[in-house]
C-alpha positions, 0 to 999 in steps of 0.5 A, a space after each residue: 781926827 784924821 780917822 775919823 775923818 777918813 771914816 766918814 768919808 767911807 760912811 763908817 763913822 758912827 756904824 758901831 757908835 752909838 749917839 755921840 760916840 756912848 753906849 745905845 742902837 748905832 748910828 746907820 749911814 749910807 754910803 757915801 757915793 761919790 762921783 767920778 773925778 772927770 764929772 766932779 772937773 766939768 761939774 765944777 769947771 763947765 767948759 763952753 757954758 752961755 748960748 749964741 744967738 739962736 735966730 744966728 743962720 750958723 747956729 744949731 738949737 738944739 733943746 732937749 729934757 727928761 721929765 722923769 728927773 726934770 733935768 733939761 739941756 740946750 747945746 747950740 753948734 756954730 757952724 762954718 758955712 764953707 767947711 759944714 766944720 762945727 767952729 764952737 759949742 755952748 750949753 745951758 743946762 739946768 740939771 744934777 752933775 751927770 746933766 751938765 757934766 755931759 752936756 760940757 763932755 758933748 760940747 767938746 768932742 762936737 766942736 772942729 770936727 764935720 756935723 756927720 761925724 758928730 752924729 754918731 758920737 752914741 750916749 754909751 761913750 758919753 757915759 764910759 769916759 765920765 763913769 756914768 753908773 747906769 741909774 745916770 744914764 739918760 744924762 748921757 742920752 740928754 748929751 747925744 739927743 741934744 747934738 741930735 737935734 742942734 744939727 736938724 735945727 742947724 740943716 732945718 735953717 740951712 734948708 729953709 735959706 737954701 728955698 727947699 720945699 721940703 723943710 716945713 716937715 720940720 717946722 715943729 723941731 723948730 719951733 721946739 729949737 725957738 723955746 
């Protein structure tokens, strides 16, 4: 019984035997794909799920999506206006386990950093940390894009509050963040 369970996990069950262990054509069992343990951990225990009030001037909201797979990611940062440091982050993601894990990791990595620092977080770093396969790299790209969009949204809000005139060109981005 234990061997059968191990063979099922390895994707080998039924490869040598026919239906119900009898004779006949062998069943083809596709190999089982497993997520890396960090992806499973962040999927089962996501960090920083939730949202802030998007109208709060200390909050930047990034809303990004991947039309090819249907993943949608909202990442929000809360910035200490005195220091410019990100004091908290939240996310809501509709997507696969890799997208949720990428969002969760991104919120952990941005907390406590200056806004300039978080702009240097690259999708390749997130993908490497989570050991994402090439077919799931778009998930880490969404996380990087969401970080950049949240920072941009925060900067647009600050410019409006400061009365800067060049914030008008950024209005479409703000509309996307308000969604």
